[in-house]
C-alpha positions as CSV (number, residue, x, y, z in Angstrom):
1,M,-0.1,-0.1,0.0
2,N,1.3,3.4,-0.9
3,F,1.0,6.5,1.3
4,F,1.6,10.1,0.4
5,T,2.8,13.1,2.3
6,C,1.4,16.5,1.4
7,F,3.4,19.7,2.1
8,D,2.6,23.3,2.0
9,S,4.7,26.0,0.2
10,Q,6.9,26.3,3.3
11,G,7.7,22.6,3.4
12,N,5.5,21.8,6.4
13,V,3.6,18.5,6.4
14,I,0.0,19.3,6.3
15,A,-1.5,15.8,5.4
16,R,-0.8,12.1,4.9
17,C,-3.0,10.3,2.5
18,Q,-3.5,6.8,1.2
19,T,-4.8,7.7,-2.3
20,P,-4.5,10.4,-4.9
21,Q,-8.3,10.8,-4.6
22,E,-7.9,11.8,-0.8
23,I,-5.3,14.4,-2.0
24,E,-7.9,15.9,-4.5
25,V,-10.5,16.0,-1.8
26,L,-8.1,17.9,0.5
27,R,-7.3,20.4,-2.4
28,K,-11.1,20.9,-3.0
29,M,-11.5,21.6,0.7
30,G,-9.0,24.4,0.2
31,R,-5.9,22.9,1.9
32,P,-2.7,24.7,0.5
33,I,-1.1,21.5,-1.0
34,D,2.0,22.5,-2.8
35,E,3.9,19.4,-3.1
36,V,3.0,15.7,-2.9
37,R,5.6,13.0,-2.1
38,E,5.2,9.2,-2.1
39,M,6.4,7.9,1.1
40,R,9.3,5.3,1.1
41,K,8.2,1.7,1.8
42,E,9.6,1.8,5.3
43,E,7.7,5.0,6.1
44,S,4.5,3.5,4.8
45,V,4.9,0.3,6.9
46,V,5.2,2.5,10.0
47,C,2.3,4.6,8.9
48,S,0.1,1.5,8.5
49,L,1.1,0.1,11.8
50,T,0.6,3.2,13.9
51,G,-2.8,4.1,12.4
52,S,-4.6,5.5,9.5
53,P,-3.3,8.5,7.5
54,S,-6.7,10.1,8.0
55,D,-5.8,10.2,11.9
56,F,-3.3,12.9,10.9
57,N,-5.7,14.9,8.7
58,M,-7.5,17.0,11.1
59,D,-10.0,18.4,8.6
60,Y,-10.7,15.1,6.8
């Protein structure tokens, strides 16, 4: 499973998502997503073990 990290224009993490569709929903909600990076496999495993990426997204 792939996870994505979304950053604002200043490089701050603003969301973690599981699908590109979730990223588009956040953009439509007005989140200032400037860059999206696919997480490395090691990061994705930790993310899936510690909880859902939506736990990180306070607005979603």
